[in-house]
N, C-alpha and C positions, 0 to 999 in steps of 0.2 A: 590691496591690503585687506586683510581679512578682520572682522569684527566679532568679537566673542563677548557675550554677556553670561555670567555665571548666575544660574539659578539660585544659588546659595546667596548671593551677593546682589540684593535687589536694589540696595542703597548705593552700590559702586557704580562707578563710571564704566561705559562700554571700554574694552582694551583693543586698541588698534594694532594689529601684529604685522610684521612685515609681509610684504607680498612675495619676496624671492626667498626660496629656502634651499638653494644649491651654494657652491663656493664662490665668491668673489674675488677673482685675480687677472690682471692683466686689465682692468678697465671695464669687465664683463662679468656676466653670470653665467655659470657651468653646472651642468648636472654631473654629478659623483661618476666618475670613469667606471667603476663596478657596479652603478645603479642603484646602490642601498640607501634606504632612508631608514630613518627611526623615528618613532612617534615622542612627541614631547609632551609630559604631563604637569600641569599646575599643580604645583604641591598643596596647595591651599584648598583646592576643590576636588583634585581627582581628576578633572575634565581635560580631555585632549586639546592641545593647542597647535595640533596639525604634526605633519612630518617634517623633519629637516635631514638634509643629506649627511650621510655618514661617511665623510671622505676618507680615502686611505692612502698609501705610500704614492700613488702615481698622482693623485690630485694634489699632494704637497710637491711633488718634484715640477709640476707644470706651474704651480703658484711661485716657488722658489725660482725657477726659469724666468717669469715675467718680472718679478722683482728684482734679478741680477740686471737685466736688460735696462728696466726702468732707473736702476742706481746712478747710472752713468749720466742720466738726464739730470735726475732729482741732486744729485750731487752738485751740478754745475748752476742750479738755481741759485742766484745772490742771496748771502744770508739774509739780508732785509726783506728781499721778497719771500723766501720762505716763512720768516716771522710774520709777514702779511698773512699768508694763507693760513697760518694756525691760528692766528687771531680773527680770520674770518670763521673758521671751523668752531672756535670757542662761542660766537655769536650764534651759530646753528645750535648748537648742543644748549644754549641758554633758552633760545626760542622754542625749541620742542623738549624741553626738560619734563613736561607734564605727561607727554605720551610716552617717552623713554621710561619715565618712572613706573607708570603703568604696566609697560611690557616686563620690566624686572620683577614687579611685584605679582604679576601672574605667572612669571616663567621661574623665579628662584625662591619665591616666598616671603619676600622682606616686605614689610609694610610700606605702602605707596607714600605716605608723608615723609618718610626717610628716604625714599628712593631720589626723590626730587633733589636731595641735597648732594646726592652721588653725581647728578648729571653737574651740578653746579660746581663740584669739586672739580670734575673732570676739565670743565672750562677754565677753571683757576689755573689748573696743571698746563694747559696749551698755552695760556698767557704768561705764564711764569716761564716757561722754557723759550717761548718765543722771544723774551727778555733777553736771554742770555746768547744768541745767535754770535753776537760780535765778539763775546768774550771767551771763546776758545781759541786761546792766544798760545803761541809758543814763547821761547826765550832766545835771547841772543847770549851768547859766550864770549868775553873777550879774549882775543889769542894774539892780539899785536897788529902792527898797521898794514900787513899783507895779507892778512885772511880774515874773512867773513865767516863766522859759524852761529847757526841760528836753527831753531825747531820750528815745525810747523804741525797743525792738528788736523787730520783727514778723517773721514768718517769710515767705518769700518766695512760698510757692504750692506748684506742683506741680514737684517735681524728677526729672529724668530722669537715671538711672547706666546706662552701658554699660561691661559689665566683661568683663575677659578670660578667656582659658582655663587660665591658669597656676595660680591658686587660686580657682577658681570659688565654692565656697561661702563662703570668708572674705571674699572681696570683695563676695558679694551680701549677706551679713548685715552685715558690720561696716561697709561701706561705707553701708548705710542708717541706721546707728546716729544719726550726726549730724544728718542732715536731718530724721528721726523727732523727735528730741529738741527740735529748734529749733520743731517746730510745722508742719512741712510735710510733704505727703504725697509719695509716691515712685512712679516707675515704672522697674522694673529690665529692661533687656535681657540676658539672661544671654549668654555666648558659644554662637555657634552649634555649635563642636566640644564643647563639654561643657555642656549646659545641666540635666544632672539634678537636681543637688543643689539648683540654686534652687528648681526645681518640688517638689522635697520640702521646702525650707524654707516654701513657701507652705502646704504641705500641714501642717506643724507648728504655725506660727504665724499664719495667716491669720485666724483666729477671734478672736483676743487683740486686735486693733485694728478700728475703725469698717471697715465695708467702703470699700472703694477707696483706703485709706489707705496700703496695701503692696500695689504690683502686679507681676507677672512676666509679661512678654510674650515667650516666645523667637521668634528671626527671626534674619535676615541683614542684609544691606546695607540694603535697603528700609526695615526696622523701624528701624534706626539713624539715618538719615537725617532719617526722618519724625519721630522722637522729637526729635532734635537742633534740627530747624527748626520744630517746632509751636510756633504762637502761644501757646497756653495753657500750654507749659512753662516755667517762670519760671528755670531755670536746668540746665544739662546738665554733666555730670560724666562723665569718661571716663579709664580706665588702659587704656593701649595703644600702638600704636607712633606714629612722628612721622607718617606719611601719613595714618593715621586721625585723628591729633588736627588736622591741618590741614583736612580734610573736615569735621569735626565744627565746627570754628571759622567755617568758611565757611557752613554750615547755619545756625549758630547767629546768625550777623551779619544775616540777614535780619529779626530780631525783636529784634535787640541784647540777647539775653539773656547771663546771666552764664555763664563757663564756668569749670570747672576739671578741669586736664588733667595726668595723671601719664604722662609720655610714655617714649621708650626711653633707653637708655644705652649709651655705650661707656667704662665705668668704669675707672679706674686703681687698682692697687695699687701703691704706692710703696715699695721697701727701701732704706735706705741702708747704708752699709758696717758701722756699728756694731752692726745689728741682728743678732739671734741666728738663724742660718740654719734651725734645726729651726722655731721659731716662725713665721718667714717663709713657710717650705714649706707648714707647715700652714695658714695663712691664705690663700696663693695657692689652695691647693685649696677651703677652706672658702668663701672668698668668690665663688667660681664657681658655689656652689650647684649642684653635680652630682648632688645628690639627685634634684631635678627637671630634671636634664639642662641645666642653666644658662638654662631658661627662666623668667628673671628679670629685669626691668628694671634694678635694682640689681647684679646681677652684676658682680664686678671682673674683666673678659674681658681686659684688658691688665695683664701684671705688669712693672712697670720695676725691675730688681733689679741693685743695683750690681755692678760688674765684680769688685770683692774678694769677694764671696760668692756670686757666680752660679753657678760649678760646684757647690759643697755645698748650695746651695737646689735646683738641678736635679735633682740627684742624689736627694735627698730627696723630692720632689716624685713622680717615677718610683716610689719605693718607697710613699709613702703613699696615691697615687692608687688602689693595688690594692683599697683599701676599696671603693671605689665600683664595683660589677659590676651591670651590667643585670640586671632579673629581672621576673619577674610583679608588676605594681604590686599588686594585691591579696594577695601574700604577705608576711607581717610580717616575712619574713627579708629581703626585698629593700631594698637599699641605694641603688637608683637606677633609676628609672623609665623611662618610654618616651616619646618624642617625639609630640606630642599628635596629628599626621595625617600622612597619606602627603604631602601638599603641603608641609608643614613639614619633614620628614623629606629629602625631596628638597632642598628649599631648603637645609638644613645640610650636605647632602652637595656640593652645586655649592661651596660655601665651602669644603670641605675639599679639593676637587681644584683649585680655583683656587688655593688655598696652595702645594698640591704643584707646580703649573705655573710659580708665580711664584718659586719656590726656597727657600720657609720650610723650614726642617728641621724634619721631625717627631721629635718628642721621644717621644711614646707615642699609642697608640689609631690613630686615622683611618679608622674605618669601623664596620659592624656587627659585633657580637659573633658568633663562631663557634658558639656553642650551639645545637643544632638545635632546642630547646622554644622557641625564641624566634622563630623564621622567620616566624610570622604577624604580629608586631608591628613595631612602628618604633622600632627599637633602635639607637642609636649609642654605641659606647665614649667614656668619657672621654679627649678629645683635647687635647694641649698641642703648640704649634709654639713654634720659636725663630725670632721676626719683625723685621722692620724697618718703619719706615713706609710702605715703598712697597706692602706687602702689603694688600690688600682685607680680610682679617681682623683687620687691625690698625686699619681706619678705619671699617668698617661694623657695625652691630650683627647679629649672627648670631642671636640667641636660641635657642641650641643649646650642646651640652657641648664647645665649642671655644675654648681658651684660647690666647692670644698672648703670649709672655715676650720681654721686650727686655733686652739688656744695655746698661747707661749708664755714662758716665763723668763727662760735664760735667752740673752742675746746672742751668744756665740751657738747655741743649740739651734737657734731658729734659723741663723743665717746658713747653718751647715745644711739643714732641711731646705730651706729656698734654693741652694746653690746644689742640691745632690741631683736634680733632674738632667737629661741630655740636652735640654731647650735654654736659651737664653735671648728672648725677644724683647719683652717690654717687663716692666716692675714699676710699681706704686707705692711711694712712700708717705706716711702721715705721721706728721710730727712737728710741735713749736719750737723744738730744740735745734738752732743752726748747725751745731756740732754733730748731734745725733745725724740730722738729714744727710749732711757731706759725708760722713763717715759710711753710713749705710750706702749711700749712692755709689759710694767708691767699692764696697763690699760686695753688692750684687752682681752677679755674672749676667748681665742682660746688656743689650745694646742701646736702651731706649727707656730712659729712667724719667717718671714724673715726681715731683715733689708737692705734695699737697695738691694735685691734678691727678687726673687719670683719663684715658682713653683717647684724648685728643692730638691730632696730629696738626703740624705747622709747616708750610710751606718754607723751604730753605733749612730746616732743621733735618739732619740726615737720619733716616730712618732704617734700621737694620738691625739684624741679631749677632749674638755670640753663641759659640758652640756650633749645634746642629740646627739652630734656628736661621742660618742662611750665609749667604757671601755677598758682598757689596752694599751699598747704600742708595737709599732712593729720596724723593721728594726734595732733591737738593742740587747744587750746582755740581756738586760729584757725580751725581748720577748721568748728567748730560755728558760729562768728561769720560765716563767709562764706555761711552758709545763713540770714542773716538780712539785713535792711535797717534802716537807721536813720532815724527819723522825729522832726523837730523840732517842739515845741509851744511857743508863744508864748502866753501870757495877760496881757493888760493889766487890771490890777484897777481897780475904780470907786474914785474918790477918798473917802476916809475922811470919814464925816459929822461935824460939828463941833457 
C-alpha cells in the first residue's frame, strides 16, 4: 500500500492507499485489458493519489463472466452461512473504519471525521441484511386436498451496481449487502472520481467470499454502459444523476433487466409560522449537508420559510453557518470538505454566477474561501441565496453547497412551487400543528418525508423517490426482496389408493 502525506495538512494523519489499482474479479487482480490507467487527484489538495485502471467493456465482460460462474456456488451456500460471512465482513469494516475514512477523505473530499460514520453505516447495513436471509419466504395457496401450490424466492443472478462519488465506500460496501444476502453475485463499478476505497474494500474482504462473488471494476462511461446493458447481468442498480439514470434505463431495456435507481433531488424544507426559528435555522443548515459540500441527493436545497419567521431564521442561518468552514479533508478538525473535482467545482460556480445575474440576493458565501492554504483544492464556501422560482438555482439540482431560501405566505402557492420540479426524493416539514404536518406530508410529492427532523436515514425505513428521483426502495426489507424473483410451483398429487 502507498502512504501519502499532504504538505498542506501537516496536522492530518498519513493516508494509506490501496496497493492494487487494477480490476478485481474472479478472486484476483487484473490489469485493464486495453492497458489504460488514469490519474486520481485529491480534491482537497490537488495532489496525485496515483493511477487507477480505466476498465472498458472487455473488462466488464470478464468480471461478469466470473460473477456468473460464482453465482452457481454462492446461491447454494446455506442462508445462515451467507449471513455469517456478511457479519464477518461487518466486523472487518469496523476494524478498518479509520483507514477507510482517510482514503475517502483524500479521494472524494469529504471530512475524515464524517467518513468514519460511513464505514459504520456500511457495517450496519451488512448486519441488517444478514438478519433477513431466512425471511425471503414464499407463500402457499390452498387449492384443495389433491393439490399443493406454493411459491419460492430465488436470487436473480449477477447484479451490477454503479455507485457515486459522494459516499464511495459506504455505497460500495453497504449497497452490496442486500444482493449478496439474497444469494446474488455483485459487480461494482466505483465512481471514476473516487475509486480508491472500493479497491481497498476488495483487498480486505475478497477472500471471504467465493471467487467472483464480489467484484470491483473501476472505469468510466464505457464500463458503466456495458455493465448496464450486459446480457448476463440480471439487474442493474444506480445511485446518480437523472441523466445517468435515463442512460442506464436505456441500456438495460435491451435485455429487459430490472433496474433500481436512486437519482437526483431538489428537495424542499418547509417551515410554518408556528415553528421555532432557532430549530428551523439549524435544520436549514443541517439539511443541506454542508459537511460534504451539499453533494447529496437528499439535501434540502430549497428552504421555504413562512414570512412571519423569515427574518429571524435568516439571521440565525447566517450565524450558525459559520461552523462550516472549508478545510483539508484529511484533517480531523475540518467541518466542511472539498468539491469532488475541478469539473464539478466549475459547474457549481456557474450556478452561483447565474444566481447573481438573475437577481437572487446573496445572503452568505458565494465563492472560494480566502484561505491561501486551500488554493490547490476545489473549495467553495457554504452559500445561501434568497430566491424566487424564476432562478435556476431554485429549480435545478446543483449538487454543491448552494441553498435557495424562499419567503412564502400562501400555503397553496407554496405547495405548488414545492411540487413544480421534476424531482421528488425528500422533504422536511417544520410545524407544531399535527393537522398541518400530516396534510403537508400528504401533499408534497416526495418519497421520504421528515416532520420536525431532517437529513437522517433509518435502517428499515424505505428510502426512495417519486417522479424522476428514481425507482425502487432501499435500506429496508423490500430492497432485499427486489434482488429476488418469485417462482410458483404447482403439484398434483396422485389419488389416494383405496
